[in-house]
N, C-alpha and C positions, 0 to 999 in steps of 0.2 A: 202525702200518702204512703201507706207503707210500700207499695210498688214502687214509687219514684224514690223512696231511701233506700231501699236494697239495690236499684238500679245504680244509684249512685255509689253505694258500697262496692257493687259489681265493678263499675269503672274505676274507682281509685284503687283497688287490688289490681285488675289487669294493668294499670299503668305503672306498678311497682316494675322495677327492673330485674330481671332474671338472674343477672351476673352476681357473682359473689361482691359482698363490700369490702372496702379497703380494711387493711390490718395494722394495728399499730406494734411495733416492738420496741422494748426499752434497752438501749445500749449501756446506761449508766447511770446511778444514783451516788450523788454525794453530798456530804455534808462536812461543811469547815468555814473557817471565820464568819461564823453565824449566817451562814446561807444553806440553802438547799438548792441543788443544781441536777436537773434531770434531763438528759438526752435521749434522743432515740429517733426513729425514722417509720414512714409509712409504706405499705405496699403499693406496688403499680406509680412509680414516682412520675409518669407522665399525666395521670387523671386524679391526683391528690389534688383538691382544691385548698384546703387549709387543715390546720390541725388545732383542735381546742385542748385547754386545761383548766378543769373545772368551769365550763361553759364561756370561758374567754379566749379567743384567739390568739395564737403565738405565732412569732415569724417561722416561715418554712423556706427552706433554701431551695434551688432549682431542682437538687437529686432528691427532695422529699424529706431530708433532714431537720430537725428541731431542737433546740435548746432552750429551757425554761429554768429561770433562777428567782427564788422567793425567800422572804426571811420566815422561818419556823415561827409558829404560834401556837399557843394551846388549843385555840378553836379549830385550827387546820389540822387535823388528823390523818387526811388523805388526800389523794390526788386521784381525780377521774380524767383519762386522757382519751381521746376519741378522733378520728380522721372522717373528713369528708371530700367525696371524691366530685367531679364537675358534673356528673349525673344527677347528685342529689342523696347517692348512698352513704349511709354515716355508718361508721364502723361499731361493730360491739366494743362497749367501754372497758378499758383496761383500768383497774385500780390498784394504786401503790400506797399503803398504809405507811406512814411515818415511823410507826413502832410495830414489830411483828414479823410474822413470816413473809407478809408479801413484799415488803422492802427488800429483804434477802433475796428473794426470787426475782426481784426486777434487776438488782445488780448484775443477775447472771443472763439477764435478758430472757429467761424462761417464765413466762407468766403462765400458771397454772388456769384451769378451769373455775377454780374456787377465787380467783380475783377477779374473775369476770362478772358483773352484776346487772342485772336489769332493773330499772324503777321507774316511776311514771314520768321521770325527768329524761330517762334515757332509753326508753322501749323502740325497739325497732321491730320491724316486718320486712323481711327479705332486704335487710340492709338500710331501710327507708325510714326515717325517723318518724316517729308517731308522737305527737305532743300530749294527748289526753288520753290514754291507752284504757278500755274496760274489757275485761275478759268475760265473757258468757260460756259457761260450762253446761253444756247441753245433755240431758239424758236422752233416751230413746224417742226419736221424734217420729210422731204419726201424722197423717192427713194424706190428701189425695196424691198419686203418684209417687207414693213413698217405695222405700228399697229396704231390703234388709231380711232379718228372719221373720217378721210378722207378716210380710206379703207370701214369702214362701209357706208359712203356716196355714195361712188363708187357702191359696192353692191346694195345699195337699189336703185340706178338709174338703174342699169344695169337690175334689177328685175320689174322695174316700179313701185316700191313701195314709192319712194321719193316725195313729195308734189311739185307743182310747185311755188317756192317761188319767192317774189318779191324781187327787189333790196333794200336791207338794207342798202347800202352806207357805210357799216362798213369796218374795215380795218386790215387786220391780217397779221402778217408777219411769213416768214417760212424760211427753208433753207435745200437743199439738202444734204445727207449724205455725198456724197463726198466734199463737201465745208466744212463739219464739219471736215472730216480728214486733208484737207489741212489747217484748222485753228488750228488743235490740232499739225499738224507738226510746223507751224510757232513759235507756243507758246514753242514748245519744243528746239528749236534751237535759238530764238532771247533773248538774253539778256536783251532787254528791257521788256520783257512780266514777268520777275520775279517778286512776290507779287502784280499783276493785275489782274483785274477782266475784262473780255472782253464779249461783247454781240455779237452773231452771227447770221446773217441772209443773205438773198441772194439779199438784197438791194431792193427788191419790196414789195409793200403791196397788198393784194387781198382781194376782198370782197366774201362773199358766194356765191352771185347769178353770179359772173365770173367763181367760180370754177364750179357751177352747169352748165354752158353754155359748158365751156371747156371738161367737162366729158361727156356731151352729144355727142359733136363734135367728142371726142376721139373713143368713143364707136361706132360710125357711126349712131347715133339715131338723129332724128329731135327734136329741142327743141320745146316743147309745146309753143303754141302761147298765152295762157292764164296763169294768175299767181293769186295766193290768196292774195287778200289785206293784208297790214301788220296789219289793224285793226283786221283782223281775229286772227292772231297769238298772238296778244298781248292779246285780250280778251279771249282766249283760255288759256293761260298762267295765269291768274287771276283766272279763274276757276279751274284749277289745282292746284295754291297756297291753294284755300281754300278747295278743296276736301283733299289737304295733311294735311291741320289742323284737319280737322273733324276726320281721320282716323288715325292721329297720324305718319303717314309715308309719303313720298314724293309720288306723282301721277307721272305716266311716263312723262307727260308733264307739266312743269310749268315755273316759271321765269326763274330760272338757266337752264332749258333745251333752253328756248329762248335766252338767254344770250350767250350759247355756240355756236346757231346758226346766231343769228345777232349780236352779241357783237363784239368790238374792242380790238385788243391786237397787237398794233404794236411797235417796238422799232428801234433804230437807231444803226448799227454796224461800225458807223464814228471813233471810237475810235482805234477798232482793223486795220482798213485800214490804219489810219495815222500812229499808231505806228509800226505795224508789217508788213505792205503791202498786208494785205488781200483783196482778190477781189474774190467775189463769179464767177464761171463758170457756173450755173445753173441757171435756171427759172423755175417755176412751170410749165407753160403751155408747155414748149418744153419737159419736163420732164414725162408728164403723160403717153405718149404711152409707156415708159419703166416700169411705175408702173401698168398697165392697164394688 
């Protein structure tokens, strides 16, 4: 069930260790006599369990140092090196390319961020290996007990404190929490999902004015007949920007506030529909009674 799936996911995340995973450092890279030799060491010598090069374990000394020698081939263009501690935490992989800048950086023992890579074979969460990762990118989630800007908007409208906004004609993507669970279940059981990233929405776009009117209707209140012109909102935002610069901190209403109110953030969930068969069952207007 969805509930048991989420419970298992929570348990798995809770089981992950909070401490930093080990790190791998490269001491030297040498080419000669038809061989390639890489030497290095891993942090926290006491806790390091093993070091692997291209997913094969290599011998490690008691002080955490290792040495790896191989014959270069055309098909072997890079080495991926990781360390694992006794707690199961696995380091972010260090990549050394046989040709190019990565090798030069490795010789100096300075592996830059650009030489660290995450793939479906080496993905880690808090340093722990995830063999079949799937990334779900969620738009704004709505449903019972939700938090964020929408509940604050609902509360302000209910108390008569929200201004009568115009139609900004903006577009925002959202998704119901139950559809998020549905997408997570599909990602967990569909082999095609491994290593993929999916955007999850309810397939609709909403303007702030639409939300404003629907909330009024759901609350059983009459929508105000008058509206504050858009020019007023933009003018006040510019004034707020100036006040913020003068006093050295943001004013409560400025261009960032206006963007949250009138800006557009909409996305397509076509990929997860086509590859995993995802279809949203909920839309915001029909879900508002359960939220309020």
